[in-house]
N, C-alpha and C positions, 0 to 999 in steps of 0.2 A: 211855105209850106208847113204846117205846123207840125209839131214834136210828135213823135208818137210816146204816147203815157204806158210809164211800166210803173207798177207795183215797187221794184228795186231801186235804190240809189243809183244813180248813173254817174259817170264820169266819162271825160271826153279826153281822146288822143289824135294826133294825127293821122287820115291815112296814110294808105304806103301811096307813095306819092307816083308808083307807076301804073298804080288801076286806073284806069279811063283817063289818065293825063291832066289829074285833077288833086293840083299841090297845093297845100294847103287845108285841105279842108279834113273836117274832124266825122268821127264817127262814134255812136254811143255805144258804151259798155258796162255793164253789170257791175260794178265792184268787188260784189265778191267775186267774178272771175279774174279782176284786176292783184288780188290778195293770192287767190291761189297760182294767177300767175309767175307775178312778178316776188311779192311776200313771204309766201310759204317756201321758197326755195330759200331765201335769205335766210329765214327764221332757221331752218332746219339745220344750217351751214353753220348758223350761229353757235346751234345745240351740241351737232354733232361732230362738229370738226374745231372748236375752238373753246368753247367756256365748261363743260362739264368733264370731269375726272374718269378715266374708265377701269378697270377692275387692276391695271398694274399701280395706280396713281399717280398718274402723270394726264397733262389735259396734251394735244397735241403742240405744243410750244415747247415744253420741258420736255418732249421725247426728241424732238428735232434736236435740241440745243445738247443733253446727253450723247445722243447718238453721233453726232457730229462730235465730240468732243472723242469719243470712243475710236473711232476710226483716223481721228491723226493722234494716235496712241497718248495720249496724255491719262493713261490709269497707271500708267506705269512709268512716264515718264518724267520729264520736269514739266516746272509752267511754261507756259506763253502770254505772250501780252493782251489782253483781255478783246481787243480790236480783231486782233489776228482770228480765233473765234468765233469772235461775233463774225468776219467776214466769210467764213467756210462756212458757216449755221445757215449763210441768204438761200444757200445752194439749196438748202431742200422748204426754207421759209422763208418767203418773198414779204415779209409784212414789215420790213423795214429795218435796221438797227440798234433802233435805239428803242424799239418793243425787246428785241431780241438781246440787250444787253440788262433790259429791267427788268425780264425774263431770268437772268442769268443771276440779277444780284441778290434775288429772292432765295435763293434757290445756294449761295453764299455762305461762307463758314460766316464770316466778318458779319453779316446783317442779321445773324441771327432767327430768322424764322424759322427755320425747322430743328426739330428734336438730332435729327441726323442730317447737315449738310452735304447735297452732293458736289459741290463744289468747297473745294481748297481752293482760299484764294489768300492773296498778299496785296496789302494796299486799303485804302479808303472805299468800303463796300456800305457806309450809311448804318443804320441800325432800325431795324423792326422798330424799336420802341418810341425812336424821335422822327418827330414830321419835319423836322429844321436841320438834324444831321445829313447833308445831300450827299452821295455817295461821286466820286471818280470817275473820272471823264473815264472810258475804258482803253482810251492809248496810254493810262497813267498803271492801269492795274492789272496784273498777272494770276491767271489760273491754272487749276490742273484738278482731272475729276481725285473724288476721294477715296480714298480703301473701300468704305462701304457701295461702291458703285459695279465694284466686282461681281457682286449678286444682285446685279440688273443683267449683268450682260454674258453671266455664266455657258448660257446654255442659247445665245444669239445663234454661233456657227454651228449648230447642232439641228437646225430646220424647226425648234421647238415653236417659231414662230411665221407667223406669212408675212411676207413683202410685198411691198406695194413699188408703183414707182410717183418718184416726185412731181412737185408742182407740173415742169416740160420736159419729165420721159427722158431724162439724163442718166440717172442714177437710182437707187433702189433704197427705199426707208422699211424700217420694221415697223408693221399695224401696231404692236404692240412690245414693251419691254419684260422676258420672262423673269421676273423677280422672284425669288428662291424665299420670301416672309412677305407677308400680306402687308407691303409698303403701302397700301390705298390706305388704313387704318395709324401707319405710323407718322408720315407725313400730314400736316394741315394744309388743305387746302381750299380756295372756294373760286367761285366762279358765278357770273352773272352772263345767262344766255337773254335769250326772248320768251319773256312769258315762265319762266324758271329760272331758279338757280339751285348751287351748290353750294353748303359751309363743312366743312368737316375739320372736327377737332383733332390733334394728333394723341395716341394712346402710348405710351411707355412699351420700346421695342420688348424687352426680357416679358413683359405680363401681355403681351398680342402672341408670342411663340408659345409660349405655356399656354394661352388659350386653344390658338392653334393647333398644337400637338392632341392637348385636352381632348378636343373635337376629333380632330381624325382615330383617334386612341377611343371613343364614346359619344356618339351622336346625340347621346341625352343630355350631354355636360353644361351644366348651371356655369355659363359665362363669368357672370358677376360671382363667382369666387375668384377666378381667377385676372381676368381684367377692372381692377379694384374704381380705376377713374381716371379720363383722359387728363393727359400731361401736355403744359407748355411749357416751348421753350425758354419764355421769361418766368417763368418760375410762379410764384405765390402762392395761396391760399384756395383748395378748393371748396367751397363751402359744400359738403356734400349732401343732399339731399336722396335717402336711396330707392323713396317712389319714384322719383321725376327723371333718376339716376337708369329707374328699371323700365321708365318708359321710351325712353332715346333707346336703350337696347332693345326693346323689341317693335318701335315701329322707326325708326331712326330721323325723330324728329322733338326736338325739348330743348332745353336748354339749362348750362347750369354757371351757379355763382363761382367769380372768382374776383379775391381781394388781395390788395399787395402788405407784403410783408415788412416789417419795421423796426426797429430796437430803440432804444430812449437811453441819450446819452447825460444821466443824471449832474456828472459836472458842470456842463457847458448847457444843462439844461435845453434842450433838441432833441427833436423826432431826426430818424432818418431812413426812408424809404429806399429799403434797395433791392426789391420785386415789383413790376406792377402789375395789370390784368391785361392778356394777351391782345386784347380786342380796344384798347387806351395809346394814347403816346401821352409824354411827361408834358408836352405843350395844353395839350386839353388841359390834363392835371391841375397846371401851373394858370390855365385861365380861367379856370371854374374856382379856386380857392380864390384869386383876385378879386372874383365877380363878386363871391361871398363875403370877404371882408370889406370889399366898399362898399355893399349892402347894408354892414352892419349885424349879417345873421351869422359871422363865428370874427367872436371879439380874442377869443383867447392864442390869435397867433399875433406876433408883432413882425415878423418876416421868413417865407419861403425862395425857397431859388434851389436854382438847378446844380449841381454840384459833380456831374457825370462827369468821366472821363476814361483814360485804357484802362482802369480796373476794374468798370462797368458805371453802371446805371448809377445815381443816388440825387435824390431829392432829400433836401434839409427843412425843415422847418423850427424857430425858433420860436419857444412859447414865453409867454407870456411870465412873472412868479405868481406862482399859485396853483397852476394850471394842473387837472389831472390829466395826463397824457393818454392813457387807456377811454375814457371819456370823449376826452377832442379825436381819437382815433374814430371811434363809435360814430361820431357824429359825423367826420368825413366821410367813414363809410358808406351812412345815409344819403348825403347831400352833393356825394362828384365822383367820378368817375374812378376812385379808389379801390371801390366796389361797382364790381359788373356784370351783366350775362352775356357766356357767352353762346349764342343761336345755334344750334344744329341740323343741320338739313342734310342728311345721307342719303345725296338724288348722282349717283352712278351711270353711267352708259352701259350696260348690263349685253354684248352683243349687238351694237348699234341702237339699243333704244335705251332712253331714260327712265330710272326706274328706284325709287323711294324706297330703301332698305334698310330695317332694323341690323343691330350689330351681327348675329347670331346667322341672319340670313345673308349677311356680307361677306362673314367668312365662309360658309356653306358654298356661294357661288367662286369665290375665290378659289378653294377646296378644287372645285371640279374644271376652272381653266387650268391653274395649276395643277391638275393631276394629267388632263391632255397634253400639257408643257411637257412635263417627267417624260409620257408614256410617246410623243412625236422624239424626243432626242433617244431613248432606249431604241426604236423604231428605225432611227439615224444613224446610231454607234451600230447595232447589227447589219443592216444594209452595207454597211463602211466594209463591216471584218468579213462580213459574206463574201465581197468583188474582192476581197482583199486574199482569203481562202481559195476562192478559183481561181484566181493568176497565181496562185503557189503552189496548187494541183496541179497546173499548166507544168510549171516550171521542174516538179516530181515525174514529171513524161522523160522532160530532155536528160534528167539526169543518169536516164537507161542507156542513151547515146550521146555523149556531148560531141564528139567527133562528127556522128550522121549530123547533130545540127550545124556543125560549121563547117561539116561541106556540102549540106546543101544551103548557104550561104553563098559561102563562095563560087558554087559551081552556078549560080543562079545569073544569068545575063544581065535581067533588068531589075531595078530597087522595088519595082511597085511588085514585083511575082516574087517576092523576100515572105512575103505575109503567108501569103496562097499556098507556097511550097510548104513552110510550116506547118499550115494546116493541114495539110495533108500528108508530107512525111508523119506528124504526130499524131496526128486526130484531135488535136486542139480545137478551139475555136480561134476565132480574129481578135479577140482581146488577149487571151493567153501567149498567141502569137506575137502579138506588137509587144507583148511586155517583154517575151524571153529576145524578140529581137533589138529593145532596146539597151539589153543587159552590156554594161562597158566590157570590152575586151578581159579586161583585167582581174574581172569577177569571173571568166569563165574556166573556175575549175572548181572540182571535189567540193573545198572545206564550206569555198561559199555556197553554191546550191544545197549539201547539206544543211546545213544552219537555216538556211530560208526555208527547207521544207520539214527540219525541226517545227517549225513555227507553228505548221498545222494542226497537230496534236493538241498545242495549247487554244489556238483560234478557235479549233474545233468545239473546247469547251466552254469558251468563254461565249458562245453562238448559243448553245444548250442553253446556258445559266441566261441569257438575254432574253432568250424566246419564253422561258420559264416565268420571268420576271413580265411579258404582258398580258403573259395569261393570268396571271394572278394580282387582282387587287389591293391584294394586305401588300402586297414586295413594293409596289408601287408608290402607298401610304406610310412602308414601310423608310424608303429612301427620301420620302419629304418630311419624315418627322425628324433624319440623319441632319440634313439640313439644316434646317429649322433649329434643332440644337443647336448647331455648330453655327449658326448666326448670333444666334442666345449667345453662344460662348464670347463671339470675339468681340462683337458691337454693345451688347449689352449696357446702358448705363444705368444710375440709380435714380428714382425718382427727382422731376426738378417742383414738381407742383405737389404741394405738402397737402396729404386730404385731413379736413377736420368735417365735424360732422354739426348740422345744423342745429339740435339743439344745446351745443354746447358755445355756441355761437349768440354770445351779448348784443341785441339789437336796441338802437341809439332810438330812442323815446322823448319826445321832446316833451317836459314838464315845464306846466302850465303855474302860475305862482298860485299858490294855497297859501289862503289866508289862515292862519293858524289861532285860534283861541277857546278855552277852554269848555268841555262839553260832558253830557251825562248821558250814558246808552245805554238801554232797555231790553231786552231780548223774552217775551212771554212764549209759554211752552207749546204755541204752536207754531213759532219760526216765525212772530211777528215784532219787528226791529222799530226803536227810534232811536234817534238822535235830540238831546234837548239841550237848548243854550241854560245858565244858569240864572240869568236873566228873569228867560222863560219858567223854567222850573221854579222859581219862587214865586210867580202870579199864577201856576199850577192850582188843578186843583187834584182831584183824585186821578189816576190811572183807568185810562180804559182799554179795557180789553174785550175781546167775540165773547160771544156767551161761548163757555166752556172752558174758554183760555183763560192763563192767569199769568201772574209774575214769574221768570223764567230767571233771569242773570240780570246784574245792573254792574255797573260800572263808571267809573271817572275817567275821563282823556282826554287828547289836544283832538281838533278837525282833521289836522295831516295824519293821525296817527294810521298804523297798518290794523287790519282787523283779522282774524281768522275765524270760519262758520267751520266745527264741525258735522258731517252728517253722516247719520246711520246706514251708509254704502259706503264707509272707511273712505270715503274722501273727505277734503280740508277746500273750500271757496277761499283765495287770498282779496281783499279789495284794502283801499280804505274810506274810512271813514268819510272824508269831504264828497264821495262821489252819493253819500245821501245826504236828501235836504233837511235845512232845523226843520223840527216836527214841533209839535204841542202835544201834551197830555193829555189833551181832549181827543186824540186821532187814534186807529188803530197804529198804522206807522205801517212800512213796508214788509212786504210778505217777500218774506228772502227768498223761496222756492221759484218765485216768479221774475224777482229782482235780479239774480246772479243765474239765470240761466240754468237750474238742475234740472235732474235726471227725471222722469215723470215717477213720480212715488216718494222720490227722496224729499227729508227730513231733517230740519238742523240738530243737534243734542246738544253741542255747547259752542261758548264762544269764546273767544283766547285773545288777549290785546298782548303783540309780541314783543312791544315794544323795540328794545334792539339784539333783540332775540341772545338773550344770554339766560341762564339757567335752564329747568327741566320743565318735561308733562310727565305726568304720571299716568298709565293708562291701568284701569282696575277692568278686567274682566268678570263674567258668571263662574266660570273654572277653579275662582280661585287666583287667578297668577297677575301678574303687572309689571308692565314695560313701562322704564325708565328710560325717555328718548328725550336727546338736545334739543332746547328748542332750534337750536342753529337749523338742524337737520330739514324742517322747510322754509328756511331762508334760500331765495330761487335768485340765482342771475338776472334772469329775463322775468321780466311783467307779466308770468307767468300768472292766472285768475285760477286754473284748479289743479290741482296736482291728488292723483291715485294712491293706491297704495300709504294713505293715510297711518292707522294703524290694523292691528292684524285682525283678522277677519273668520278666524278659528274658534271663537267664543264669543257669546251677546257682551256687550261694553256695560259697563254697570257706571262709572264714571272718570272724568277726565281732570287733573287734578294741577293747577301748575303752581310752580314749587320753585321758590326762588332761595330759597334753605332749606338745607334739614330740617322737618321735623317728626313729631308724632302723628299718628295717624290711628285709626280708630277705624276695624274692620268687621261689621256683622253681617252673618251669614242667616235664612233663614231657619235653622235647626229649633232653637236661634242660640248661637255661640258668639263670642267676642272676643277680638284679637287685637291687641296694642302694641304696635311696631315703631321703630323709626326707620325711618326714608332712606338714612345712611346703608343701610344693610341694602338697599339695592344699588347694583353699580347701570352705572349707563351705558345702552346700545346706539351701537352707528345706523341703524335699520332702522325708518318709521314700520316698515311692517313687521316688527320683533315678537314672535308670541310672551318675551316675558318671561318669567319666572314662578314659581308656585311661591305664594305667600302662606295664603290658609289652606290646611289640607279641609278639607270637604267629601261627606262623604254620599255615594251617588244618586240619592236622592234629595240632595242640598246643592243650595248655589250662596252665592257672595247677591247681600241683597242692598247693603247700603257701606260708603265711606263717607269720613267725616272726620274732624277733629277730635280730641277725647272730651275736649269742655262741650261739644255739640252734641255729644253722644248719652247721656245721662247717667254716665255707669258714674258709681260711687266709689267703688272700690277698685278705683284703678290695679294698683301694683298685682293682683289676681289674674289680670288678662294680660300681663304686657309680656312678651315672647323679647328671648335676648337673643336669639337667632333665628332664621324662618330657611323653611318651611315650618308650620305649627300650627296645631287644633284649634286654638284660643281653649276659653273656658263658655262651659254654660249659663247662659245670661243668669244672675240670680233676680227674685220677682226686685229689689230693692234697686236694682241695676237699668230696670229697663227703661223706664223716665216715662217720659209723654213720647208719644211718636213724632218723632220728626222727618220732618220734608228732607226729601233727596235731594241728591245735586242735578239731576234730570228733570 
């Protein structure tokens, strides 16, 4: 018989052997149905019951282990063998002793996986930063709960969370732990489910508590102001990019760069690395460095070894003679896991559904959940107090006639009739009668009964206060703030991961070998730039310029030299002459606004060859002011090409003059007046965008027009225009001092 054709892919499976007695036959079934019936329940089980943490910050395996230790009395008692804990935990977690012990190892203080470990361990629990440093077997190690676990179980006996049956229905276990602080953000956690994963970085406990308190007081609080950045148990330096961090806070996804911390021993000529990124291990780093040394990409290292011991992590790098440790570490950050990215994916189970939440949204969910926990606790305490008050009110009735109560009990023939007779005799209910009947004979005296009755007034006040708390959300929030304040006070620790900002970090850039030789550079007034070798210059004829353009600046330099181009937008573009091709006099050259990617309409006004960044730059403005800025203010640690705020924008720039040593300069205004002063009168400023100081005092309708040396000014009678101090008005130019028209420096 031909098989029926279907559009969907099908699978074959054995038929029910009891159907028509056909044992071993197969029937067709769409693969989508197989996935729905077989695979989807498995996938959901992994997501909900194994891999994704919940709002308390724990996966089920963590919660079952910690709850078992709590029931074993390990919060206040001494340590016990880890094997004993593992065995007891199997009543809740049936996945095997090895899986349970591995969970315990990660939560242990000795492993250093968490900022605030939950297990106070003794013995070898391995290290999170080492792949090969194996933990000892459970029969050798000991453990108890860390003190911070008191914050996990404080409300557990007050009906703050629900309890469910364990896997074989022999005992109960909590669905969540009622943590008094947002442990979900404090404890790093990761898990891989089916079709999704979760990767949560830890934050500093003090910062998390401060942020949560601020949100409880003001829902519009900017969390970035109190939650500075993630904090990792292995320390290191976090290269903070505010934009990337804001994205993580907003969406729950993103990445942060973490790099190792190191120190240089000048005497021994070696580098010691003592903190590494949380996402790597010492073996991975050693393997990568060995690979680079073998490939010849890192020639500065003579030896690298692992010297970690009981005092902590330490990787030692022996340097060859003459190696700059700063540059070597920049290179290793670039090429090895000594700098790594920790990817964040804040995927949390909220009411059984996986959701990716930003940090603020996650804290809001925690606040809502914790509010319900506190409310349930208050209601539980209220119910207990009401029950106690009810019993004491029944006892108060007995006070009226103790002898009558004794007589009723004595004259009752059957034990089962004692309670009903007391109920009838005093008009109390069954619970009150049961309470009275259970009082010991020695306590049937007025003193005991009066003390119990006096409790009723206290209880009534407490009940009234608890009922008021339940009716006012502000009081619930106040309770949460007090709890968070106490947690911060008891358990907060200084940050382990240092925060540095991305603009402070010098990135490694592999330098290409640049051939160095003498060149002459030309800049035209319209921004065309040429670099010409001496040989080509000797053979060249007249310099070619675009129509309407002409010579601007000319200087001699070398091919490897740096060059800075100042623009009319108060910006400076930095590059090297080697990035321009050798040219000839007969071509126009490179158009700088296009070559350097300048802003639209931006043009070059001056070229400076900084050399070793010694000396100063003088900026002269139309309003008669001048600024003296140190050349090193334009030196950058990173290879940035564009610097904003290169000079002040308060007045139009007239001239820029490099100053290697102090000299006299002549200033000419449109009035026309002239003033000759010595540059030593100008004090250097630290900031590039300084407005400078007044040098030439001008009348409102006049401006500074030219700046040049006295020799270039054409002035004959120089002493007439010299100023001993600034600012000065200068003197009106005499006809004989006006000379011929000179070119400006722009």
